[in-house]
N, C-alpha and C positions, 0 to 999 in steps of 0.2 A: 258900642253901647248896647249890643245883647247883652255884654258881659254885666253893664251897669244896670242892667234891667235884674238880670238874675242874684246879684249880688243884693240890691235893693231886698230881694223878694227875700233871700235868705235871713236878711238882718233884721227884717219888719216881723216875720212869721212869729219870732218869740212872743215879741208885743203884744201883737195882733191875741196872740193865743192867751199872755196873761189876763190882759182886756176882758176878753171871753171869759176867761176863769173867774174874774170877780164880777162880771156880771152876774155870772151863773151861781156864784155865794151869793149874790144877794137877792138872784131869786129865791134860790134855794132859802134863804134864809125868812124870807118872807113868806114864802110858802110851808114853810116851818111852822110860823109863825098863824099862818091859817090855818095849819091841821089840814093842806088841801093834796091829795098825791097828784103829782107831774112829771111828763114824759122823762125821763133819763135818756142820757145822749152823750157820746163821745165828742170831744172838743179839739180838736187839729187841724191844719191843714198838710197841704201836699209836704214830702220833707225831700231837702236836695242835700247832696254834697258832692264838693270836689273831686277830682281822682287825684291820687298823685298828691296827697298831702303831705310836704315835707317837717309839718311840726309831730312831737311825740305822740305815741298813741296811748290812748284811746280817740278817738275823734267824735266829738259831740255832732250826731245827727239832728235832733229834733227833740220834742214831746209829747207822749200819748196824756190825754187828760180825758175823765170823765166826771162828768156832772152827780156820778154817785159821790156821797158824803158817807164816808163810813171809815170809823179808825180800824177797823180790823179789814179794811181792800186791801190786795196787792194788783201788781199788774204783772202780767205774762205778755209774750210772744213767740207765736208758732211759724210755724216755714221755713222753707230751706234757707239757709243760710242763716236759720235763729242759732243765739244762743251759740251759735260760733261766730263768725263774723261779728255780728249784730247783738247785744246784749242792751237790756231795760233796768233801771234800778227801779223796785218793785214800790220803792212807795211813793218816789217823786214822777215815775216816768219817765224819765230822761232814757231818750237811746243816743247807744255807742258804738261807732265801728270798731272794731278792734283789729282790722289789715288797712293798709294803705290801697283804694280801689282804682281800678283801671277799667276805665269805660270802653276800649277796645275789648277787653271779655267779656265784660257784663255790665249794659247801658242802666238797669233797673233792676231790684229786686222788691218782691211782693211778698208782704207778712202778714200777719194777722194779729190783733189784739185783743188782751182779756183782761176784764179785772174780775178776781175773786174773792171769797171770803177765805183769809187765810187759816179761820179757824177751822171750817167744814169742805173748804174748795167749792164752795158752791160759786156757781158765777153770779155777780151781782147788773152784769147788762149781758145784753147778747154778744158777740161776737164782733168784730169788725176788722175788713182788710183795708190796710193802707200801703202805698207804692212810695219806696226811696227812689230816687232817678239819683245818676250821677253825672256830673257835670264836667264836660269834657273842656283839658285844655290841650294845647295844640303842643303836643309831645311827640309825633310820629314823624317820621323824616318820609317822601313820595319812594316807593319801592318799586322799579321796574319789575313787572310780571315775566320776564327772562332775559337772560344777560345777554343774550347773543339774537338780533335780530339780522333778517337777512333780506335783500329787497334785491328789484333788478329793473334797468331802463333800458330801452335803446339808446345806441350811441347816436350822437350830434344830435339831439333831441333838444329841443329849443328850452330856454331859460322859463323857471317853473313848473318842469314836468314832476307830476307825481313821482314817486319812487316807491315808498311803503311808508307805513303806519307805525310810531312806537307808543306804550302804553305804561306809564306809573301811575301806582293808584297812592292813596294815602290812608290810612288807619284812622284817623280823625275824625270828627263828628262832623259830616257836610252840610249840617243845617247850621253850625257857627262860621259866620263871616271869616275866610279866609284859612279856617285850619284844612280845609281839605280842597285846596285849590294848589293845581299844581302848573308849574311852567317849564316849558323846555329851552336847554339852547346847545349849540354844536358847538362843541370844544375843542372838537380833533378835525380837520377836513369842511372849517367854514370856508373854503376859500372855493368847494365846488357846491357843496349841498347848504340848503337849512332846512330849521324845522321852525313848524308855527304853533302853538298853544295846546292845538288837538293833536299833536305830535306827529303829523304827516310832512314827510320828509322830501325836498323837492329841489329840482337842481336849480342854480346859478349860475351856470354857465352853457354856452351852446356848443361850443368846441368839444365835447367829450369823446378823444378818437378810440375806441377801443383797439386798434392796434396798435398806439400806443400805450393805454392802459386799461386793462381789461376790469380788475376790480378795486373799489376804493372800502379803508375800512376807516370810518368814521366814530368817535366817541360823542355820546349826545348826555346833558345832565339834567336832571329832574329834580326842582324845588319848588317847597312853597312860594304861596302867591307874592308878588314884587314887593317888596319891602319888608317882609320878615327876615328875620335872622334865624332861620333854622337850618337844620343841614341838610342836604341832598345826595342823590344817590343818581351812577353811572350807566349807562350800557352802551355795548358796542354792535354796530349796525356796517355790515357788511355787504355791499354794496357791487353788484355784477353789472357791467355795460354790455347788451344781448348786441349782436350783428346784424349789421344791415348790408347790403350789397351795394358797397358807396367806393368800392375798389377793381382795377381793369389789370387782368391777367398781363404776364411779364415773361417774354422768356429768358429761360435761366443762362443760355447761351446764345451770345451774335449772329450763330451760323452753327448747321449740322452737317454732319458728311456721314454717306452710309455706304455701303456696298452690297452689291446685289446680286446673285446669277441670273443671266440672262435666261432660262426657264423657269423661273419662278411664276406662279401659276397667277390667274386674272386671281385679282381679289385678297391674294395673298398677303402678308405683312411687309412691306421694305425697312420701315424703321421708325420710331415717333420720338417725336419731338415733346419738350417739355416745359411746363410755363410755371409758375408762380404767382397765386394769386391771393394775399395777405387775409380775405376772408374767409369765413369757417366754410366746410363744403357742399352745406347746402346753399350756399348762395354762388355755387363758381359752376357758372355756364359760359365756358369758353364756346369761342365758335375758331375757326380755322376758314382763312380762302388765299386764295391766290393774290399777288400784289402785281407782279410782273413777270414772264415769262408764257410761251406760248406751249406749256405742258397741260391745259385745265385738263384735255381729252385723253390724256395720258395718265394721269396719275387721279384720286384724290386724297383729303384729308377728317378723318371722322374723328371725332372727340370721345374719348373714353370718357361714360360719364361717370366711373367709378375712382380714376388716377385723375382725370383731365388731363388725361395727353393727345398730346396728335395722333393718327396712326395716319403712315402712308401706306394705301396701297392699288397696286396697278391696275386701270380700266382695262387695259390692254396688253396684249403679251410685248415682253421688250425684245430687242432686236442689237445684239452686241455688234452686228455688221452694219446695222443702221446708223444707229447712235449709241454711241458708249458712255457718255456721260449727260446727266442732265444737273439744268441750275435755275434755282428757280428763288423769288422769295414771296413769304407766307405771313400773315398777319394774325394776330392773335385780339380779341376782343371779346367782349362781354355786354352783349345788346341788355340784358337785365338791370345795367348798373340804374342805380337812383340817381339823375341827373342834378337832385336837389343839393346834391352834396359832394359834385363834381370837386375832384384835387388837382391842383398843378400838378402836370405830368404829363400830362397828353392821357387819350384813352386807345391809343393805337399800339402795339407791340410788334415791330418786325423782324424777321430772322431770314438768312438765307440758308438754302438748304441744298447739297449739293446729291446727286443719286449718282453712282460708279458700277456702271453694269460689267460684269467680269463677262469671258468667252467661257462657253461650257461647248462639249462636244455635242453637237444636238445631232437629231434621226434623220436622215434626208426629209427634203419636201416636194410632195408632188404637187405639181403644176396647177393641175385642174381637176376637179373633186367636185362631186364623184362622177367617172367615168359609165359613158352610154355607146352602144353600137348596136344597128340592126340588120339583121341579115334574112332572107329568104330560106324557109324551107326547104330542106333536100335540092339545095342548089350542091350540085358535087363539085363547081369552077371554085367555090369559093373556102381558100383554106387563111386567109390572113384577114381580121377585121379591123384592127389599126395595132397604135401601142399605147402606154401608160410611157408616162418619163417623171423621171425627180433628179434633184439635184442635191449637192453637199451645200447646208449653207452656211460653213465653216467658211474659215478661209483656206484650209488643205484643200479642198474640192476633189475630195476623192470620188472613184468610180463607185455604182451604184450597181448592184446585182438586185433582181425583180425576181421573187419566188412567191408561187402561188398556196394559200395560205388553206383556204377552206371555198368550199362551193354546196352551193345549194343550187339545183338537186345535184346528190352528191354524184360524181362518178367523171368519168376524164371525159367529159363532150369539150372543155374549154383548157388551153394548155398558157401558161406565159411561159417565154424563152428567156434566160438571162438577160437581156438586154429591152426587156417589156412589153416584146411584141406578142401579138393576142391571135392566137391559132385557135382551128377548126381542125381535130383530126378524121372527123368526119362530120357527114351534112348532119345537121338539126330536125327535129320534128316536130312543128308547135303542137301535132295534138299528144306528145309525150309531155312537153312541158314549153309554154309559150313563155318564157323567159327565164335567163340563166343570172345567177348570180355568184360574184367570186372574190376572193378577198385577196390584195395582191399586196404583199408585202416589201420594203425597199431598204436595202442593207449597203451599208459603207462596205466596200472592198480596203483592210487595211495593209501600210506597207509590206507586210512581211505574208501577205496571200488571203491571209484569217478576213473571216466577214465579223462584223462589229456587232456589238449583242442589243445595239440599240437600233432599231427600225422603226419606222412608222408603215401607217397602211392607207391603203384607196381601196373603195368599194366597185365594182364593174360591171355594167349590168346589161347583158344581152336579150336585146327584144329580136324573136322569131316573128316576121312578119307572115301570112297565110300563104297556102298556095292551094288553090281547090285540087284537092290529090284523093277527096273523097266522098262516094257519093252518099246520098241519102238513103236512110234507113224507116223502113215502116216499123211505126212504136204499137207496139201487139196492145190493143185493148182485152176486153174478157172474151172469150169464145163468141166470135158471131151465128147467131142459130135464124132460120127462119121458118115459120111455118110453112107443112107442105101445102095451102089453100091462100098463100099470102095473095094479094091484089098487085096488078102491075103500079109500079111508082113506088110498093112500099119499103122505106127506108131499114137497110137494114141496119147497120152500124155507120158511124164516122169515123172514117180513118184520118191519122197524122202520120206525119213524117219528121226525123232527126238528121242534121246533119252534124258530123265531128267539124266542119270546117267552118268558119264564118259565116255568118247569112249575108249572101249578097242584097247587098242595098238596091240590086235591080228589080225585085221581083222577089215570088213566090215559088216553091214547089210546085211541080205540074205532076199529076196523075193521070192515066190512062190502063188501058186494059190491054193486056198481050195480046190476046182474040176479043173477035166479036160473038166467036160461038158459042154462046150461055146464054143462061137466062138471069144476067146480072147486068145492071149497066153502071156506071162511074159519071158522079155529077161535080162538079169542081165546086167550091164552096168560096174561092178566090181568098182564101183567109188562111193558108196552109194546111187547111182541110177537105178532104174529098167523102162525100158520099156513099157506100152501095148500094143500090136500090136491085127493086124486084123489075125484071124486064118484062116479060111475057107472063108471068104468074102459073100459077099450079102445077107445084113441083109432084115428083112421084117415086114415093121411098123405094118403092119395089125394084126399080132403077137404080136409084142412087141417093144413099143417105146422107153422105158426105161430097160436098163439091170443091171442088179445088181451083181456084181465082187468082191467077198472075195479075201481080198489079205492079206496072211500071212507075217509077219516079224516080223524075232529074231534076238537077238544080240549074239554077243559071247562072251557075259561076262561066269562067272561062280558062281551061275548055269546058264546057256544058258533060256532066256526068249524069248516070243513072244506075240505076238498079232495079231488078225484077223483085219482087216480094210476092211470097205464096198466102193468101187465106185461104184457110178451112172454115168452110161453112159447113154446120151441120142442119139438118131438114127434119124437122120436130114434129111432133103431132101436137097438135092446138085446140085446144075448145071454142065453142063460139067466140067469145068474148074475145079470141085471138092469143088464150098464153100457154104461155106450153106446160101440156100433160106427158110428153115423155119425148126424150132422147138418147139415141146411143152415147154411150160414154167411149171418148176415143181414146187413145192411146195419146199421153205427153212425154214430148221429148224435154227430157231431163238433161241439162249440162252439168257435166261435173268438171270444176277446173283443177289445172293440173296439180295444188296445192292438195287439195282431195285424195287426186287420185294417188300422189304420196304418202296421202296418212293411209289412206285404204292396206296398199301393199306392205307397206310395214307394219298394221296390226296382222293382215294372211301372214306375213313371215316370222313374226312374234307367236303366232300361234303355233304355224310349223315348227318351230322350235322347239315348243314347249312341249308338245306331243311327242315327238324326237326324244326329248332328255326323259319323258315319264315310258316307253318303248323302251330304251336301254336300260331303263332301272329294272323295269320287269323282268326283261333276258338277263341281267344280272342274277336277279335273283332267283331265277330258273334253276340257273347255272348253279348258284351256289347250294339251292336245294340238293340240283342232281350228282354234286360232287357228295355232299353231306349222305345220300342214301346209298351211294356205289354204285348205282345204275350207270351203262356203258361197259361194265369188265366184265371179263369173263366168269363162269360158274363157279371156277375156284376162288375168286374173289369175295364172288357173291356170298359162300359159302364162310370166307375168315371176315371174322368183323373185329375191330378194334374198339375197344369201351372205355371208357373213362374211367369208373367204378372200380375201385379195389376191395371186389369181393367175391365167394363163393360163388358160383352157379348154381341153379335149382335143378338141375337133374332134367328130365325128358320135358314134364310139365311147366316149366320156367320158360313161357313162351313172351316174357315181355325183357329179357336181357335184348334182345336182338331179333329184327323184323323178320317173322318167317312167312309174311303175304307174299313175298318173292319166290319163297319155295313151292307154297301152295298154288301161284300163280304158275308155276313151270309145269307142276304136276296138272292141274286140273286143265290147261290148255292143252294138254298134251305133244309141246313142240319138242323136237330131238333136239338139245343145245348143240352146240359147234365144240366140237372136242377137241379143248383146250388143255395141256397140259397144266395139271397141279403145279405152282410154284412147291409146295411142300412134299410133293413127291421126288424133287431136284435132293431133297435131304433124306438119305439114305441110314438108315439104320445102322452102326456100327456092329462087327462080328461081336458074340456075347463076353463080356467081361463084366463081373460081377462089381470090379473095383471103379468102372469108369462111368457109374452114372453120373454122380458130381460134374466130373470133367463135360461129360456130353454135356448135358444139359444146359454147363454154363457156355460150350460152342454155339448150341441152337442159337440161346437167345442173343449172343455178340452178331450171328450171321443174320435174325430178326431186326435185331437194330440196325444192321449194317442198309438191309433192303428199304427199312423203314427212311432212313438218312437221302438214300439214294432216289427216291422216289416221290418226285416234286407235288404230283396230283395229290399224293395223300395229306390230309389234315395237320397240323402239329403238334399231335397228341402227346400230353405230358406220360401217360403209361403203354405200355403195351402188353396184352393180354391171349397169350397164345394156346389155344385147344388143340390143336392137329397133332401134336406130339406125346404121345403117353413117354419116351424114354426107354432105353433098353430095360433096363430091368423088368418091366412088365411082363408075365408071361403069355397075358391076352393081348399083349402089344396094345394098339390103339383102340379104346374103347368108346371114342369118339365117335360120334355120325358126321361131322362138320365135312369130313374127309370120306364120306361115304359116296359122296354122290361122284366124283370122280376116279373111283375105285374102281375095277372091272370085274369085280366078284361076280359069281352067279348065283349068287343064293338067291332064292326065291323068299320074300318077307311076308307073305302074305299070310303066314302062321301067324304075324303080329295080331292080325284082326280076332285071334280066336284068344288072345291072354288078355281079354276084357277093356274095361274103359280105359284104363292108365296106360297102354298103349295103342289109343288110338291114333294120336299125332302120329305117332311111326307108321303105324301101319298108311296111312293116309299120305306119308311122306315116303317111303321105301316101295310099297305096294305096287308102284308102275310097273308100267313096262320097262324093259332096258332101253328098248328106244325110242322111246319120247322125246321128242323134240321141246326143251324149255324156253319159254319165251319171258324174256325181261326186259 
């Protein structure tokens, strides 16, 4: 109907335009005749043209007409696509389209019409805009927005469950009936799914099972409205069935067999039973349980959340000698299965499990754990407390040997024999330790006499019961003091006692004074304490400034023990308020432990060794200096000096080459040295021989070298200078003064004092009396 209206309008538009033109011309003629100026106006209606016209170009669109009556009038159009797609005949105003139009590309065009005077191009009318509309024809096929669509739906869903939606679009004008209407149809897979006119795909069956087929690929066709013969397009839809928990687990095997050693730890893994659940992992919630068998208290089955396997673990130790094989049935099920989709085949899966226990060499087993014994302290008659016993749990039934491993406190207080007898080598003292603990190891004796490397342990606890073997002792508080003017009944101090033994449940300690002949009294408090009070009052510091008060403390044990303890009470001066103003300081007894004494002795010994080493070093140093100075030798050795420098002496005034202080000391002290023959005197001058000087000196050097080599007291000098021998060629014989100290010459050297200061040193050395003793 809309097509007819459009066509009718299109055909009538020129007629109306001609009629209006004629009417306008008539009015124009009458106006001209009346010489009246009338308003000029454009005369046309809205223009229309169909798209995709298959007739030859150009296609007539319409006609623009103005009321201007001028032979020089000229029509022109402006705007987009003017003079390209659309052109106007300048004299008649007819508009033509020089291209085939496509409404899907552009539905309307807006142009501007002008009428001008061709002579001067002046506008005869104001410009006017007009619109050319393109009529639609059904020339487009519906096209899907994508080639492949994806959707999902839970398996076993009811009929009509929505899966997904597909969409196709038609580029034709939707305002024209039937041009843009799209219909859908499933052309592949319609036995499982359907699609409505809006493109929604839904299920047509309620038995879609993911375990049978998890995905479906269907084809949907889109075409124009029903009854039209337009083309169509297709799209592929991939539908996935999502999983629901609708299947029970099933054992992969009807039976399982495991072998496990008997020493497997509690909670260890015996084996794994496997099931198959065709649901996806998130819907596998298998639980295992015992169906038949009396071993629920021996084993447990725990499901692995990742593999869905059943892990069998022992809940208590296994014993091959008691039970060598276990057999029971187990069931696998899933309590979370949706029973609405229950399938035929049953909800239970049962399998038989056989566990074979293998024998291993186990360590000995103690029959009683732990062992506890009681013994009286200091009882010399008790030597055996009891025994421990273990047996070989294996079929071999080997003999057992017992060994003590650890002890607390450490020491040889408790022994264990090879047969497990607990022995006491000596009585135990509760005051040292009230309990003793040892660890006893049991080992099997192999056939070859060796001990097995496998052993078990037992704890032996020995409790020492108390005997009343310790007397109570006074707990010394602060130093007791009393004012010399204290009144009778004044409490001096509260005393208490302690006992190493256990406190007797029969009563408290008893306190008493060893003598009543004192100015003190004792008052029981009946709470294990007592008060020392002033008996008469008025102490005399002139007679005694310190009082020694013996106190007897006894317990209520069996037998009853007592001890005498001495309280040292100081008598002090006090002011009017009773405050102590002056007390004599008494010597305090300081106890030193054995460890402290040992440490003190070690320190003293170390100090003695240190000083001994220092003294020894000093003595060695002095002796070394003595050897260097040459002291302790005879006069001849003093005169002879071995020097280590290789240069000529400086004469009599050279006193730095050797130490002349010794010679000076000899002269000044006036002590005559011992007459010791000079070793140089033994070397006699050979008879005069003018040619024997060189050989004689060589012989002299060799003799002195031999003496130096054989004398162990000399230091190992590298050079030897001899000044005591001048050689046979000297007419004046020896001019050296080194050997003159031992000569027998009677020459008086006092004349040297007259020779001037240069000979003063020689005068001091040789100007002494011959019989003077030298001290060195």
